[in-house]
PDB file of N, CA, C and O in Angstrom:
ATOM      1  N   MET A   1       1.139  -0.856  -0.057  1.00  0.00           N
ATOM      2  CA  MET A   1       0.007   0.077  -0.001  1.00  0.00           C
ATOM      3  C   MET A   1       0.672   1.708  -0.111  1.00  0.00           C
ATOM      4  O   MET A   1       1.386   2.110   0.808  1.00  0.00           O
ATOM      5  N   VAL A   2       0.502   2.209  -0.789  1.00  0.00           N
ATOM      6  CA  VAL A   2       0.792   3.567  -0.689  1.00  0.00           C
ATOM      7  C   VAL A   2       1.556   3.943   0.724  1.00  0.00           C
ATOM      8  O   VAL A   2       1.054   3.365   1.688  1.00  0.00           O
ATOM      9  N   ASN A   3       2.416   4.602   0.963  1.00  0.00           N
ATOM     10  CA  ASN A   3       2.836   5.768   2.530  1.00  0.00           C
ATOM     11  C   ASN A   3       2.025   4.989   3.431  1.00  0.00           C
ATOM     12  O   ASN A   3       1.138   5.528   4.094  1.00  0.00           O
ATOM     13  N   GLY A   4       2.381   3.204   3.529  1.00  0.00           N
ATOM     14  CA  GLY A   4       1.517   2.572   5.167  1.00  0.00           C
ATOM     15  C   GLY A   4       0.360   2.688   4.984  1.00  0.00           C
ATOM     16  O   GLY A   4       0.092   1.833   5.828  1.00  0.00           O
ATOM     17  N   SER A   5      -0.866   3.069   4.532  1.00  0.00           N
ATOM     18  CA  SER A   5      -1.547   3.262   4.776  1.00  0.00           C
ATOM     19  C   SER A   5      -2.383   1.542   4.071  1.00  0.00           C
ATOM     20  O   SER A   5      -1.811   0.788   3.284  1.00  0.00           O
ATOM     21  N   HIS A   6      -3.919   1.307   4.698  1.00  0.00           N
ATOM     22  CA  HIS A   6      -4.118   0.087   4.861  1.00  0.00           C
ATOM     23  C   HIS A   6      -4.877  -0.112   3.574  1.00  0.00           C
ATOM     24  O   HIS A   6      -5.471  -1.184   3.464  1.00  0.00           O
ATOM     25  N   GLY A   7      -4.978   1.074   2.218  1.00  0.00           N
ATOM     26  CA  GLY A   7      -5.375   0.526   1.090  1.00  0.00           C
ATOM     27  C   GLY A   7      -5.831   1.744   0.224  1.00  0.00           C
ATOM     28  O   GLY A   7      -6.561   2.570   0.772  1.00  0.00           O
ATOM     29  N   ASP A   8      -5.454   1.935  -1.126  1.00  0.00           N
ATOM     30  CA  ASP A   8      -5.465   2.854  -2.332  1.00  0.00           C
ATOM     31  C   ASP A   8      -5.924   2.028  -3.442  1.00  0.00           C
ATOM     32  O   ASP A   8      -6.224   0.836  -3.363  1.00  0.00           O
ATOM     33  N   CYS A   9      -5.955   2.802  -4.543  1.00  0.00           N
ATOM     34  CA  CYS A   9      -7.542   3.261  -5.410  1.00  0.00           C
ATOM     35  C   CYS A   9      -6.690   4.458  -6.889  1.00  0.00           C
ATOM     36  O   CYS A   9      -6.393   5.652  -6.844  1.00  0.00           O
ATOM     37  N   ASP A  10      -6.545   3.407  -8.049  1.00  0.00           N
ATOM     38  CA  ASP A  10      -6.243   3.953  -8.673  1.00  0.00           C
ATOM     39  C   ASP A  10      -7.169   5.344  -9.355  1.00  0.00           C
ATOM     40  O   ASP A  10      -8.365   5.531  -9.579  1.00  0.00           O
ATOM     41  N   GLY A  11      -6.283   5.921  -9.481  1.00  0.00           N
ATOM     42  CA  GLY A  11      -6.452   7.727  -9.802  1.00  0.00           C
ATOM     43  C   GLY A  11      -7.428   7.627 -11.048  1.00  0.00           C
ATOM     44  O   GLY A  11      -7.711   6.612 -11.684  1.00  0.00           O
ATOM     45  N   PRO A  12      -7.853   8.860 -11.233  1.00  0.00           N
ATOM     46  CA  PRO A  12      -8.803   9.485 -12.575  1.00  0.00           C
ATOM     47  C   PRO A  12      -8.446   8.759 -13.507  1.00  0.00           C
ATOM     48  O   PRO A  12      -9.271   7.968 -13.965  1.00  0.00           O
ATOM     49  N   HIS A  13      -7.177   8.818 -14.029  1.00  0.00           N
ATOM     50  CA  HIS A  13      -6.767   8.404 -14.822  1.00  0.00           C
ATOM     51  C   HIS A  13      -6.770   6.981 -15.749  1.00  0.00           C
ATOM     52  O   HIS A  13      -6.457   6.689 -16.903  1.00  0.00           O
ATOM     53  N   VAL A  14      -7.262   6.331 -14.664  1.00  0.00           N
ATOM     54  CA  VAL A  14      -7.486   4.581 -15.310  1.00  0.00           C
ATOM     55  C   VAL A  14      -8.900   4.115 -15.810  1.00  0.00           C
ATOM     56  O   VAL A  14      -9.486   4.508 -14.802  1.00  0.00           O
ATOM     57  N   PRO A  15      -9.311   3.898 -16.125  1.00  0.00           N
ATOM     58  CA  PRO A  15     -10.201   3.443 -16.630  1.00  0.00           C
ATOM     59  C   PRO A  15     -10.643   2.553 -15.792  1.00  0.00           C
ATOM     60  O   PRO A  15     -11.366   3.112 -14.968  1.00  0.00           O
ATOM     61  N   ALA A  16     -10.582   1.784 -15.664  1.00  0.00           N
ATOM     62  CA  ALA A  16     -11.228   0.027 -15.061  1.00  0.00           C
ATOM     63  C   ALA A  16     -10.487   0.741 -13.431  1.00  0.00           C
ATOM     64  O   ALA A  16      -9.567   0.192 -12.825  1.00  0.00           O
ATOM     65  N   LYS A  17     -10.939   1.607 -13.139  1.00  0.00           N
ATOM     66  CA  LYS A  17     -10.251   1.705 -11.616  1.00  0.00           C
ATOM     67  C   LYS A  17     -10.004   0.762 -10.571  1.00  0.00           C
ATOM     68  O   LYS A  17     -11.060   0.974  -9.975  1.00  0.00           O
ATOM     69  N   THR A  18      -9.300  -0.329  -9.708  1.00  0.00           N
ATOM     70  CA  THR A  18      -8.964  -0.908  -8.818  1.00  0.00           C
ATOM     71  C   THR A  18      -8.371  -0.520  -7.687  1.00  0.00           C
ATOM     72  O   THR A  18      -7.427   0.257  -7.541  1.00  0.00           O
ATOM     73  N   ILE A  19      -9.138  -1.256  -6.707  1.00  0.00           N
ATOM     74  CA  ILE A  19      -9.396  -0.244  -5.269  1.00  0.00           C
ATOM     75  C   ILE A  19      -8.230  -1.140  -4.882  1.00  0.00           C
ATOM     76  O   ILE A  19      -8.456  -2.200  -5.466  1.00  0.00           O
ATOM     77  N   ARG A  20      -6.718  -1.298  -3.965  1.00  0.00           N
ATOM     78  CA  ARG A  20      -6.835  -2.286  -3.191  1.00  0.00           C
ATOM     79  C   ARG A  20      -6.852  -2.526  -1.237  1.00  0.00           C
ATOM     80  O   ARG A  20      -7.150  -1.575  -0.514  1.00  0.00           O
ATOM     81  N   ILE A  21      -6.654  -3.281  -0.921  1.00  0.00           N
ATOM     82  CA  ILE A  21      -7.545  -3.325   0.831  1.00  0.00           C
ATOM     83  C   ILE A  21      -6.469  -4.653   1.265  1.00  0.00           C
ATOM     84  O   ILE A  21      -6.392  -5.850   0.990  1.00  0.00           O
ATOM     85  N   ASP A  22      -5.712  -3.671   2.103  1.00  0.00           N
ATOM     86  CA  ASP A  22      -5.453  -4.912   2.855  1.00  0.00           C
ATOM     87  C   ASP A  22      -5.029  -5.731   3.551  1.00  0.00           C
ATOM     88  O   ASP A  22      -4.749  -5.283   4.663  1.00  0.00           O
ATOM     89  N   SER A  23      -4.713  -7.449   3.337  1.00  0.00           N
ATOM     90  CA  SER A  23      -5.736  -8.484   4.102  1.00  0.00           C
ATOM     91  C   SER A  23      -5.682  -8.315   5.223  1.00  0.00           C
ATOM     92  O   SER A  23      -6.353  -9.227   5.705  1.00  0.00           O
ATOM     93  N   GLN A  24      -5.285  -7.685   6.035  1.00  0.00           N
ATOM     94  CA  GLN A  24      -4.181  -8.172   7.443  1.00  0.00           C
ATOM     95  C   GLN A  24      -5.689  -7.186   8.589  1.00  0.00           C
ATOM     96  O   GLN A  24      -5.895  -7.375   9.788  1.00  0.00           O
ATOM     97  N   ILE A  25      -6.507  -6.150   7.599  1.00  0.00           N
ATOM     98  CA  ILE A  25      -7.189  -5.648   8.930  1.00  0.00           C
ATOM     99  C   ILE A  25      -9.055  -5.814   8.695  1.00  0.00           C
ATOM    100  O   ILE A  25      -9.799  -5.506   7.765  1.00  0.00           O
ATOM    101  N   THR A  26      -9.182  -6.168   9.444  1.00  0.00           N
ATOM    102  CA  THR A  26     -10.589  -6.414   9.326  1.00  0.00           C
ATOM    103  C   THR A  26     -11.622  -5.606  10.326  1.00  0.00           C
ATOM    104  O   THR A  26     -11.072  -4.529  10.557  1.00  0.00           O
ATOM    105  N   GLY A  27     -12.703  -5.660  10.917  1.00  0.00           N
ATOM    106  CA  GLY A  27     -13.417  -5.655  11.976  1.00  0.00           C
ATOM    107  C   GLY A  27     -13.786  -3.987  10.752  1.00  0.00           C
ATOM    108  O   GLY A  27     -13.925  -3.813   9.541  1.00  0.00           O
ATOM    109  N   GLU A  28     -13.805  -3.068  12.058  1.00  0.00           N
ATOM    110  CA  GLU A  28     -14.452  -1.263  11.969  1.00  0.00           C
ATOM    111  C   GLU A  28     -13.616  -0.846  10.868  1.00  0.00           C
ATOM    112  O   GLU A  28     -14.113  -0.084  10.040  1.00  0.00           O
ATOM    113  N   ARG A  29     -12.311  -1.266  10.722  1.00  0.00           N
ATOM    114  CA  ARG A  29     -11.333  -0.771  10.386  1.00  0.00           C
ATOM    115  C   ARG A  29     -11.275  -0.775   8.861  1.00  0.00           C
ATOM    116  O   ARG A  29     -10.990   0.153   8.104  1.00  0.00           O
ATOM    117  N   GLU A  30     -11.729  -2.464   8.494  1.00  0.00           N
ATOM    118  CA  GLU A  30     -11.901  -3.036   7.193  1.00  0.00           C
ATOM    119  C   GLU A  30     -12.808  -1.848   6.212  1.00  0.00           C
ATOM    120  O   GLU A  30     -12.609  -1.538   5.037  1.00  0.00           O
ATOM    121  N   LEU A  31     -13.792  -1.367   7.117  1.00  0.00           N
ATOM    122  CA  LEU A  31     -15.107  -0.737   6.749  1.00  0.00           C
ATOM    123  C   LEU A  31     -14.634   0.852   5.920  1.00  0.00           C
ATOM    124  O   LEU A  31     -14.763   1.438   4.845  1.00  0.00           O
ATOM    125  N   GLU A  32     -13.934   1.030   7.467  1.00  0.00           N
ATOM    126  CA  GLU A  32     -13.352   2.124   7.285  1.00  0.00           C
ATOM    127  C   GLU A  32     -12.474   2.569   6.111  1.00  0.00           C
ATOM    128  O   GLU A  32     -12.429   3.783   5.915  1.00  0.00           O
ATOM    129  N   VAL A  33     -11.949   1.972   5.506  1.00  0.00           N
ATOM    130  CA  VAL A  33     -11.057   1.966   4.686  1.00  0.00           C
ATOM    131  C   VAL A  33     -11.153   1.201   3.437  1.00  0.00           C
ATOM    132  O   VAL A  33     -10.095   1.243   2.810  1.00  0.00           O
ATOM    133  N   ILE A  34     -11.822   0.705   3.030  1.00  0.00           N
ATOM    134  CA  ILE A  34     -13.646   0.319   1.802  1.00  0.00           C
ATOM    135  C   ILE A  34     -14.107   1.703   1.740  1.00  0.00           C
ATOM    136  O   ILE A  34     -13.776   2.580   0.943  1.00  0.00           O
ATOM    137  N   LEU A  35     -14.857   1.745   2.631  1.00  0.00           N
ATOM    138  CA  LEU A  35     -15.921   3.073   2.376  1.00  0.00           C
ATOM    139  C   LEU A  35     -14.902   4.226   1.846  1.00  0.00           C
ATOM    140  O   LEU A  35     -15.234   4.775   0.795  1.00  0.00           O
ATOM    141  N   HIS A  36     -13.339   4.773   2.652  1.00  0.00           N
ATOM    142  CA  HIS A  36     -12.351   5.016   2.142  1.00  0.00           C
ATOM    143  C   HIS A  36     -12.598   5.475   0.335  1.00  0.00           C
ATOM    144  O   HIS A  36     -13.143   6.262  -0.439  1.00  0.00           O
ATOM    145  N   GLU A  37     -11.606   4.132   0.479  1.00  0.00           N
ATOM    146  CA  GLU A  37     -10.965   4.074  -1.209  1.00  0.00           C
ATOM    147  C   GLU A  37     -12.040   3.935  -2.412  1.00  0.00           C
ATOM    148  O   GLU A  37     -11.866   3.861  -3.628  1.00  0.00           O
ATOM    149  N   LEU A  38     -13.239   3.927  -1.606  1.00  0.00           N
ATOM    150  CA  LEU A  38     -15.015   3.898  -2.309  1.00  0.00           C
ATOM    151  C   LEU A  38     -14.534   5.496  -2.896  1.00  0.00           C
ATOM    152  O   LEU A  38     -14.300   5.674  -4.091  1.00  0.00           O
ATOM    153  N   ARG A  39     -14.417   6.763  -1.721  1.00  0.00           N
ATOM    154  CA  ARG A  39     -15.202   7.347  -2.033  1.00  0.00           C
ATOM    155  C   ARG A  39     -13.665   8.602  -3.206  1.00  0.00           C
ATOM    156  O   ARG A  39     -13.637   9.796  -3.508  1.00  0.00           O
ATOM    157  N   HIS A  40     -12.939   7.704  -3.404  1.00  0.00           N
ATOM    158  CA  HIS A  40     -11.685   8.407  -3.887  1.00  0.00           C
ATOM    159  C   HIS A  40     -12.155   7.960  -5.222  1.00  0.00           C
ATOM    160  O   HIS A  40     -12.048   8.661  -6.228  1.00  0.00           O
ATOM    161  N   ALA A  41     -12.882   6.309  -5.197  1.00  0.00           N
ATOM    162  CA  ALA A  41     -12.888   6.278  -7.463  1.00  0.00           C
ATOM    163  C   ALA A  41     -14.188   6.992  -7.521  1.00  0.00           C
ATOM    164  O   ALA A  41     -14.390   7.426  -8.655  1.00  0.00           O
ATOM    165  N   ALA A  42     -15.126   7.257  -6.686  1.00  0.00           N
ATOM    166  CA  ALA A  42     -16.285   8.329  -7.123  1.00  0.00           C
ATOM    167  C   ALA A  42     -15.681   9.081  -7.245  1.00  0.00           C
ATOM    168  O   ALA A  42     -15.793   9.497  -8.398  1.00  0.00           O
ATOM    169  N   ASP A  43     -14.839   9.731  -6.574  1.00  0.00           N
ATOM    170  CA  ASP A  43     -14.650  11.759  -6.400  1.00  0.00           C
ATOM    171  C   ASP A  43     -13.008  12.051  -6.485  1.00  0.00           C
ATOM    172  O   ASP A  43     -12.717  13.246  -6.535  1.00  0.00           O
ATOM    173  N   TRP A  44     -12.326  11.463  -6.500  1.00  0.00           N
ATOM    174  CA  TRP A  44     -10.964  11.663  -6.708  1.00  0.00           C
ATOM    175  C   TRP A  44     -10.879  13.230  -6.560  1.00  0.00           C
ATOM    176  O   TRP A  44      -9.871  13.221  -5.854  1.00  0.00           O
ATOM    177  N   GLY A  45     -11.115  14.298  -6.665  1.00  0.00           N
ATOM    178  CA  GLY A  45     -11.561  16.091  -6.156  1.00  0.00           C
ATOM    179  C   GLY A  45     -11.536  16.067  -5.043  1.00  0.00           C
ATOM    180  O   GLY A  45     -11.039  17.115  -4.630  1.00  0.00           O
ATOM    181  N   GLN A  46     -11.845  15.334  -4.175  1.00  0.00           N
ATOM    182  CA  GLN A  46     -12.091  15.107  -2.691  1.00  0.00           C
ATOM    183  C   GLN A  46     -11.188  15.776  -2.148  1.00  0.00           C
ATOM    184  O   GLN A  46     -10.636  16.174  -3.174  1.00  0.00           O
ATOM    185  N   SER A  47     -10.418  16.352  -1.062  1.00  0.00           N
ATOM    186  CA  SER A  47      -9.453  16.562  -0.068  1.00  0.00           C
ATOM    187  C   SER A  47      -9.434  15.326   0.691  1.00  0.00           C
ATOM    188  O   SER A  47     -10.400  14.663   1.069  1.00  0.00           O
ATOM    189  N   GLU A  48      -8.038  15.085   0.881  1.00  0.00           N
ATOM    190  CA  GLU A  48      -7.720  13.449   1.456  1.00  0.00           C
ATOM    191  C   GLU A  48      -8.714  13.619   2.996  1.00  0.00           C
ATOM    192  O   GLU A  48      -9.144  12.659   3.635  1.00  0.00           O
ATOM    193  N   GLU A  49      -8.931  15.165   3.372  1.00  0.00           N
ATOM    194  CA  GLU A  49      -9.200  15.292   5.527  1.00  0.00           C
ATOM    195  C   GLU A  49     -10.599  15.215   5.274  1.00  0.00           C
ATOM    196  O   GLU A  49     -11.319  14.791   6.179  1.00  0.00           O
ATOM    197  N   TYR A  50     -11.367  15.744   3.603  1.00  0.00           N
ATOM    198  CA  TYR A  50     -12.480  15.016   3.744  1.00  0.00           C
ATOM    199  C   TYR A  50     -13.072  13.739   3.806  1.00  0.00           C
ATOM    200  O   TYR A  50     -14.033  13.310   4.444  1.00  0.00           O
ATOM    201  N   VAL A  51     -12.251  13.198   2.963  1.00  0.00           N
ATOM    202  CA  VAL A  51     -12.545  11.689   2.521  1.00  0.00           C
ATOM    203  C   VAL A  51     -12.011  10.773   3.892  1.00  0.00           C
ATOM    204  O   VAL A  51     -12.585   9.706   4.108  1.00  0.00           O
ATOM    205  N   ARG A  52     -11.098  11.141   4.644  1.00  0.00           N
ATOM    206  CA  ARG A  52     -11.135  10.801   5.818  1.00  0.00           C
ATOM    207  C   ARG A  52     -11.738  10.686   6.160  1.00  0.00           C
ATOM    208  O   ARG A  52     -12.362   9.639   5.988  1.00  0.00           O
ATOM    209  N   GLN A  53     -12.211  11.768   7.091  1.00  0.00           N
ATOM    210  CA  GLN A  53     -12.847  11.487   7.636  1.00  0.00           C
ATOM    211  C   GLN A  53     -15.039  11.305   7.820  1.00  0.00           C
ATOM    212  O   GLN A  53     -15.793  11.160   8.783  1.00  0.00           O
ATOM    213  N   GLU A  54     -15.214  11.414   6.503  1.00  0.00           N
ATOM    214  CA  GLU A  54     -16.808  11.093   5.953  1.00  0.00           C
ATOM    215  C   GLU A  54     -16.203   9.211   5.855  1.00  0.00           C
ATOM    216  O   GLU A  54     -17.250   8.567   5.926  1.00  0.00           O
ATOM    217  N   ALA A  55     -15.001   8.205   5.730  1.00  0.00           N
ATOM    218  CA  ALA A  55     -15.342   7.209   5.869  1.00  0.00           C
ATOM    219  C   ALA A  55     -15.094   7.116   7.443  1.00  0.00           C
ATOM    220  O   ALA A  55     -16.052   6.526   7.944  1.00  0.00           O
ATOM    221  N   ILE A  56     -14.312   7.424   8.238  1.00  0.00           N
ATOM    222  CA  ILE A  56     -14.705   7.382   9.755  1.00  0.00           C
ATOM    223  C   ILE A  56     -15.909   7.369  10.060  1.00  0.00           C
ATOM    224  O   ILE A  56     -16.344   6.338  10.573  1.00  0.00           O
ATOM    225  N   ASP A  57     -16.725   8.400   9.859  1.00  0.00           N
ATOM    226  CA  ASP A  57     -18.169   8.823  10.624  1.00  0.00           C
ATOM    227  C   ASP A  57     -18.521   7.634   9.789  1.00  0.00           C
ATOM    228  O   ASP A  57     -18.545   6.696  10.585  1.00  0.00           O
ATOM    229  N   VAL A  58     -18.783   7.227   8.688  1.00  0.00           N
ATOM    230  CA  VAL A  58     -19.754   6.651   8.012  1.00  0.00           C
ATOM    231  C   VAL A  58     -19.998   4.825   8.413  1.00  0.00           C
ATOM    232  O   VAL A  58     -21.019   4.140   8.349  1.00  0.00           O
ATOM    233  N   ALA A  59     -18.159   4.364   8.952  1.00  0.00           N
ATOM    234  CA  ALA A  59     -18.222   3.518   8.925  1.00  0.00           C
ATOM    235  C   ALA A  59     -18.573   3.314  10.666  1.00  0.00           C
ATOM    236  O   ALA A  59     -18.893   2.271  11.235  1.00  0.00           O
ATOM    237  N   ARG A  60     -18.415   4.494  11.173  1.00  0.00           N
ATOM    238  CA  ARG A  60     -19.152   3.974  12.978  1.00  0.00           C
ATOM    239  C   ARG A  60     -20.236   3.768  12.728  1.00  0.00           C
ATOM    240  O   ARG A  60     -20.746   2.824  13.332  1.00  0.00           O
ATOM    241  N   ILE A  61     -21.289   4.708  11.517  1.00  0.00           N
ATOM    242  CA  ILE A  61     -22.404   4.804  11.689  1.00  0.00           C
ATOM    243  C   ILE A  61     -23.572   3.273  11.341  1.00  0.00           C
ATOM    244  O   ILE A  61     -24.656   2.814  11.702  1.00  0.00           O
ATOM    245  N   LEU A  62     -22.219   2.928  10.239  1.00  0.00           N
ATOM    246  CA  LEU A  62     -22.704   1.192  10.165  1.00  0.00           C
ATOM    247  C   LEU A  62     -22.234   0.522  10.448  1.00  0.00           C
ATOM    248  O   LEU A  62     -22.520  -0.500   9.823  1.00  0.00           O
ATOM    249  N   TRP A  63     -21.418   0.367  11.260  1.00  0.00           N
ATOM    250  CA  TRP A  63     -21.281  -0.965  12.364  1.00  0.00           C
ATOM    251  C   TRP A  63     -21.842  -1.006  13.572  1.00  0.00           C
ATOM    252  O   TRP A  63     -22.109  -2.041  14.182  1.00  0.00           O
ATOM    253  N   ARG A  64     -22.092   0.433  14.056  1.00  0.00           N
ATOM    254  CA  ARG A  64     -23.573   0.484  15.164  1.00  0.00           C
ATOM    255  C   ARG A  64     -24.585   0.303  15.286  1.00  0.00           C
ATOM    256  O   ARG A  64     -25.272   0.106  16.288  1.00  0.00           O
ATOM    257  N   LEU A  65     -24.975   0.387  13.402  1.00  0.00           N
ATOM    258  CA  LEU A  65     -26.415  -0.068  13.139  1.00  0.00           C
ATOM    259  C   LEU A  65     -25.907  -1.860  12.680  1.00  0.00           C
ATOM    260  O   LEU A  65     -26.672  -2.604  12.066  1.00  0.00           O
ATOM    261  N   GLY A  66     -25.084  -2.101  12.945  1.00  0.00           N
ATOM    262  CA  GLY A  66     -24.679  -3.518  12.769  1.00  0.00           C
ATOM    263  C   GLY A  66     -24.050  -4.379  11.375  1.00  0.00           C
ATOM    264  O   GLY A  66     -24.379  -5.517  11.039  1.00  0.00           O
ATOM    265  N   TYR A  67     -23.546  -3.924  11.026  1.00  0.00           N
ATOM    266  CA  TYR A  67     -23.109  -4.138   9.402  1.00  0.00           C
ATOM    267  C   TYR A  67     -22.044  -4.782   9.604  1.00  0.00           C
ATOM    268  O   TYR A  67     -21.155  -4.097  10.110  1.00  0.00           O
ATOM    269  N   ARG A  68     -21.597  -6.647   9.250  1.00  0.00           N
ATOM    270  CA  ARG A  68     -20.963  -7.419   9.515  1.00  0.00           C
ATOM    271  C   ARG A  68     -20.449  -7.934   8.318  1.00  0.00           C
ATOM    272  O   ARG A  68     -21.216  -8.363   7.457  1.00  0.00           O
ATOM    273  N   ARG A  69     -19.105  -7.938   8.155  1.00  0.00           N
ATOM    274  CA  ARG A  69     -18.777  -9.026   6.504  1.00  0.00           C
ATOM    275  C   ARG A  69     -18.768 -10.170   7.508  1.00  0.00           C
ATOM    276  O   ARG A  69     -18.496 -10.495   8.664  1.00  0.00           O
ATOM    277  N   LYS A  70     -19.438 -10.744   5.842  1.00  0.00           N
ATOM    278  CA  LYS A  70     -19.469 -12.290   6.012  1.00  0.00           C
ATOM    279  C   LYS A  70     -19.264 -12.531   5.459  1.00  0.00           C
ATOM    280  O   LYS A  70     -19.186 -13.750   5.307  1.00  0.00           O
TER     281      LYS A  70
END
């Protein structure tokens, strides 16, 4: 992963973007990283801080609502 992160996403210039997630993370943190990278894939123009905070907030809400990976 880039700069010690747990995930990354191809940039907007790549036609069929690939999202990569560290297979060692689990639980709410995994959900947060997936959401973070999905957000980048959807809108590369948002600031890293905005994407980071949004992923944390949405992951926390979904986790408290009972989201779990099967």
